[in-house]
N, C-alpha and C positions, 0 to 999 in steps of 0.2 A: 469259782460259775457258781451263775442260778441257776441253769435248766437241770430238771429235772431230769436222772439216765434210767428209762430202762430198757433192761437184760433182758435176752426171749434167750433161752434156753431148754435141753431136754434129756442129751444121752452121751455127751464127748466132755468127759472130763481135764483133759489137757490140752483142750483148742479152749473151754471154758474160761479154763487155769489164764488163761494167759490173755485173755478177754477183761476179764475179770480185774488183773494186774494193770490193765490203764485206767482202768473206771478208778482203783484205784490210787493213782494219780494223781486223779485232774480231782480226786475227792468233791463228787459235787453230795450236795447242804440232804437231800432226797431219789432213795435207791430206791426204785420199780422191780423185782424177779419176779419174770412170770416163768413157769416149767412145767412141761407139757406133760406127762406121766406117762408111763410104761405100756410097751405093747405088752398082746398076754404073751405071744406067740416064741415069744424071744427070751431065752434061756438069759440070766443075768442079768438083762435089762433093768430090773429094778435095783439091783443095787448099784448097775451105773446112773441112776436116774436120781438115786437117794444122796453118792456120791457128790454128783454138779454139782445137789443144790446144799450142801455146803461149803461148798465151792467157791459160789454164788455170792451167797449170804455171810460168809464174814471177815462183817466191817469191823474198821478198827479204827474208820478216823469219827469227826462228830458225822453223824448222816442220819438222817430220818428210814429207816427200814423200811418196805411195804411186800408179803408174796402176795401169791399165786400160786397154790401150787394143784396141780387137777389127778385128782384119781387115776385118769383112764387116758386115750390117749386121744388127739383130737383131731393130730396128724397134719400135713403142712400147709393148708389150711386158714380151721378153723381157730385150731393153736393160734399161727402168733395175732389173727384179726379180734381173740376175745382178749389179747395182752394186749392191745395196741388201743380198743374199748378201754379196756380197765384205768390207765393211765391216761386218758381223756374222761372220765369221770373223777380222774381226779384232782386232772392238770386241767389247765389252759392249754400248753405249750409245752413243748418235749424232745428229748432226743433218745434216738432209738439202735439195737444195738444188737445183732446176737449172735449165738455162741463162736462164730466161727472169723467176725470179722477187728482186726484190731484196731484200734485206730489211732493216729498219732496223736502227740497235748496240742497238737491248735486247732484238730480238726472239734476239740469244746469251744474254744474259743471262737474257734468259728461262728458253728452254731452259734454261741451265745450272741454272740451279738448280730445275723441275721435274723433270727431270730425275733429278734426283740424290732428293730429294723426295719421289719416288712406282719409283725403284728395284723397290722392291723388291712396290709392290702390285699385284697382280694385276688388278683392279677397274676399273684404270689402263690401256691402251691407246699411247694418241700425247700427245705435245705440240705440239697441230697452231698456227700461229703466224701465222693463217688466220682471218678473223671480213669476214663475207661480209653482217652485219647489222647493221654494226655504226654501222649509223644508228638503228636501229629498235629495239638493244636496249641499254641502258644501264643492268647490272650494279654491283651495290653492291661487288664485291672486284673482284681486278687479272682475274683470269680466273673461266671455269664450264665446268659440263660439258657436252659433250653428247655426241648417240650417235655423230653427226659427225666423221670424222676428218680432216674439208679436209688436204692434201697443197700448198699451195700455203705449201711451210717449212714442215716440221716435224722430229720426231726423235720416237724413241720407244729397244726399248732387243731383243737379241738375245732373250730369253726372249717379249718378243710377237712379236718378225717370225718366228720360229723355226715359228710355225703356221698362218705365209702361207699360203692352197689352194691357188696361183695356176688349177689346175684347176672348181672349186666338184665337188670331191668329196661332200664332203656338202652340198650343197643339199639335191637331191632329196629326205631323207629329213627333213634342217629344215623343208624346205618343205612338205612332206606330213604333219608333224604341227603344224604349225602353229609353226613358229619365227617367223613377220612378224606374224601373233596374236598374237604375245605379248608383241610389242615393241610393236606399235603403237597402244596405245592406243583402240583402238577403230574406227581410221580405214581405211576400208576402199581409200579409193585411195590410202594410203600402203602395204597388204598389193600390192594391185595391180602400183601404179606399180615395185616393189625388186623384185614379184614377176613385172615383167617383161624387168627388168634382170636380175635373177639367171639366168632361163635363156637369154638370149639369150648371157651371159658362160661360162656353159654348155656354149653349144651350141656356142662358139669366132665370135659372130660381134661381137666384137668385139677393137680390136688393142689395146688397154688393159689397164689393171692394178687399175686405184684402184678400183673396184669389188668385184671380187675381194679385196683391201685391208680395203674394207668390211664384204665377209661376212666376213672375216673372224674382227672386229673384233665384230661384232651375234651370232654361233654363240657364240663364248668369248665373249662376257655384258664386255665389255673399253668404258670412256667414254672420251670425249678430254676431251684442253683446250682450253677457246681461249680469245686473250685478250680483255678487256675491251676493246680497242684493236688492229684491223688492226695484223696487226707485217711484212705482206706485199708487193710491189704484182709484181701477172703485167704484166708490157710482152709476150709474146705471143701479144698475137691480133692479128691482120691475113693476107694474105696465104698468109703463106710460114708460117703455122700449119698442126700434123698439124690438130687438132681444135676450135682454137676463130681461129671466121672474124673475127667482130664482137664487138665489147665490151656485153656486157651490164648492167643499170640496177645488179643489183646490186656487179657489180665498178670501177666508175665513183661507185659513191654511196661506196663502202668506201674508203676516201682512210684512210693510213697512219700514223698517230700512237704518238708515244713513251711508252711505260709510266712510270710512276713505282717509283724503289724504297728502302724495301724491297716486293715485292710483299704485299698481302693476297690472305693466304687462304681459299678457298672455309671455311665449320667444318667444313661435311661432303663427300662423293662422290657427290654426288647431283647428278643430270643435271639439267637445269634443260630441265621440259616447256615455258615459252613462250620462251627461246631457238631448242627444234626443232620446232619448230610455226613458226613465220617464217621460219627454215627452207625448212622444205617447203615455203611458195607462192612463199618471195622467189626463192631459189637451185634448187629442183628444180621449179617448173610445175605444186604441189597445191598450188589456189584453186579457184575457185566456180566454172567454168566447162571446168574439168581434172576436176570431177565431178559437169559436168552429160555428159560427152561418156562417164565413165563410164556413167551414169544411163543412153545412147542407147545403148549396148554392150549391158548387161547387159537389155536390154529386153526381143531376141531369145527368150535366157537360160531368160529369168522367163515368155517365152508358152510357152514351152515345156516348160518344168516344172509352170506351167496345166494343160494340153491333156491331159498323158499325163496327169494327176492326177482331172481329168476321164471321162476318155478309162474311165481304173479304176474311179471312180462310176456309170460308165452301163452297167457290167460285170456 
């Protein structure tokens, strides 16, 4: 394979070992390992972090190894962001894997080919190896385009990552100028759901980084490629996970399956509305029940507006 790989690790030796073994099988010529530091109030975590670093750097194939080991804990936001930014200080493009994402062998070939194919096309911002609707959507090509940039195994270019808006500085103006409305396809639920997420991220009420990356892609008009078959398996669900405690249905359904080569490319760079609507419903919960809840929330606003208009008429 041609592309460099970044492995983001922390304190989980077992899952790190499984991901590293998948990387070892692919034999990248350049491997970057970024490791977050232990938390001061967690007994035994320093030893776990050290064990993880030993596992993630046990390179036994021809490979240039670079490491970024943090002494202190940066957390789920700054840690990955610093690691990804470090990768693109050294590389024009690369593949990113976290310590709980196990890729299939075809994942690396898929990323390699599409990184090269769309290297200079600014309409494409992400090559994602993650397809969470594979049981319900069967495209005729090897991959399709989506507005969703799933990061359970993905790749991108320096040209795209340099646009990353970690504080959502551009969000308030874009929101007020109808930014979400312009890409919603008329779905008020989509606008409400993502508006709430971006508002929370803008005010520092979330401790992770990927909503900001999604906003960056939408704000800059970038689409993502998603494979026809899921290329990765997330083994990070459980009691020791930071955000993923239970296994959602869409994860259990999305069984990884190898892609066949040569890849069959879509004829044009246009997002699949059908796929995105499935992702809206099945992954982000924008279903009929959510529509009912939104209508209930909006009822007081509608009644208040009607009351104000009635008062003006009476006056």
